[in-house]
C-alpha positions in Angstrom: 83.5 41.2 134.7 82.0 40.2 138.1 84.2 38.7 140.8 83.0 37.0 144.0 84.6 36.9 147.4 83.9 36.4 151.0 83.3 39.8 152.8 84.8 40.9 156.1 84.0 43.6 158.7 86.2 46.0 156.7 83.5 45.8 154.0 80.7 46.9 156.3 80.2 50.4 155.0 80.0 49.2 151.4 77.5 46.5 152.4 75.3 49.0 154.1 75.5 51.3 151.1 74.3 48.5 148.7 71.5 47.6 151.2 70.3 51.2 151.4 70.4 51.8 147.6 68.6 48.5 147.0 65.9 49.3 149.5 65.4 52.8 148.1 64.8 51.4 144.6 62.1 48.9 145.7 58.4 49.6 144.8 57.4 47.9 148.1 59.9 48.2 150.9 58.1 45.4 152.8 59.8 43.0 150.4 63.2 43.6 152.1 63.8 43.2 155.8 67.0 45.2 156.3 69.7 44.0 158.6 71.1 46.1 161.4 74.8 46.9 161.8 74.9 44.4 164.7 73.5 41.7 162.5 76.0 42.3 159.7 78.8 42.3 162.2 77.7 39.0 163.7 77.6 37.4 160.2 81.0 39.0 159.3 82.6 37.9 162.5 81.9 34.1 162.7 78.1 33.9 163.2 77.5 33.6 159.5 78.9 34.1 156.1 78.7 37.0 153.7 79.6 36.9 150.0 79.9 39.8 147.7 79.9 40.4 144.0 82.3 43.1 142.7 82.3 44.9 139.4 85.5 46.9 138.8 86.3 46.5 142.5 83.0 48.1 143.5 80.6 46.0 145.6 77.4 45.6 143.6 75.6 42.7 145.4 75.9 40.6 148.5 74.2 37.7 150.2 74.2 36.9 153.9 73.9 33.6 155.8 73.4 33.7 159.6 73.8 30.9 162.2 71.0 31.6 164.6 72.0 29.0 167.2 69.3 28.5 169.8 68.0 32.0 169.5 64.3 32.8 169.7 64.4 33.9 166.0 65.7 30.5 164.8 63.2 29.5 162.0 63.8 25.8 162.9 61.4 26.4 165.8 58.7 27.2 163.1 59.4 23.8 161.5 59.2 21.9 164.8 62.9 21.1 165.2 64.1 20.1 168.6 66.3 22.3 170.8 69.2 19.9 170.1 68.7 20.4 166.3 68.7 24.2 166.4 72.5 24.7 166.3 72.6 23.1 162.9 70.2 25.6 161.3 71.4 28.3 158.8 69.3 31.3 157.7 69.6 32.7 154.2 69.1 36.1 155.7 69.4 38.7 153.0 70.3 39.2 149.4 70.8 42.7 147.9 71.6 43.5 144.3 72.3 47.1 143.4 69.6 48.4 141.0 72.2 49.2 138.3 73.4 45.6 138.5 70.2 43.7 138.2 69.5 41.2 135.4 72.9 39.4 135.7 71.5 36.6 138.0 73.8 37.8 140.8 71.4 36.6 143.5 71.5 33.1 142.1 75.2 33.1 141.5 75.9 34.4 145.0 73.6 31.8 146.4 75.5 29.0 144.7 78.8 30.4 145.8 77.7 30.9 149.4 76.1 27.4 149.7 79.3 25.8 148.4 81.4 27.8 151.0 78.9 26.7 153.7 79.3 23.0 152.7 83.1 23.3 152.7 83.5 25.3 155.9 80.5 24.1 157.9 79.7 20.6 156.9 77.8 20.0 160.2 74.9 22.3 159.2 71.8 20.3 158.4 69.0 22.7 157.4 68.7 26.0 155.6 65.8 28.3 156.1 64.6 31.6 154.7 61.7 34.0 154.8 60.3 35.7 151.7 57.5 38.2 151.2 54.8 36.3 149.2 54.8 38.9 146.5 58.6 39.0 146.1 58.7 36.7 143.1 62.4 37.1 142.4 63.4 36.0 145.9 60.8 33.3 146.1 61.9 31.8 142.7 65.5 32.0 143.9 64.7 29.9 147.0 62.5 27.4 145.1 65.3 26.9 142.4 67.6 25.9 145.3 65.2 23.2 146.3 63.7 25.0 149.3 60.0 24.3 150.0 57.5 26.7 151.6 56.6 25.2 155.0 54.4 28.0 156.3 52.9 31.4 155.7 53.1 33.6 158.8 53.8 37.0 160.2 57.4 37.9 161.1 59.3 41.1 161.6 56.6 43.0 163.5 53.6 41.7 161.6 54.9 41.5 158.1 53.6 38.6 156.0 56.2 36.0 155.1 56.7 32.5 153.7 59.0 30.4 155.6 61.1 28.1 153.4 63.2 25.2 154.3 65.6 22.7 152.8 67.4 19.8 154.4 71.1 19.8 153.6 73.4 17.0 152.6 73.2 14.8 155.8 
């Protein structure tokens, strides 16, 4: 049975383990833009939300939201949002499902759980953005099923091709 919960800084090593094992199993590592320890810690300590899926108390998947604020990396800039609107942007930053736990729709389930937590705890947020490699069909379909729309194809992360997706939230 899979259980879901919000993750904390005490979960960092397990999060990094799942990210590494997920990346190692990919045919094309360009499909995954790994997060640094500093990015995970920011999300775990108030600059985002991280949700995990556990099987027999072992972390098997996680999903990360980040609040980019007015940073240079805020994808709202790519959509033409004003500087005053940038603090209300959320990035769906990363989803990792351990290779042995694929096929259970954990990315989708974590997304639904995470977006419900976002609406409850951060109702002021207005837009959600994500980047996806154009050939990463699973992640692209996940975002499209959430109602996100592709707004651009560009280069991000030191020249890697990405779609930028956006969805206006409940306001």
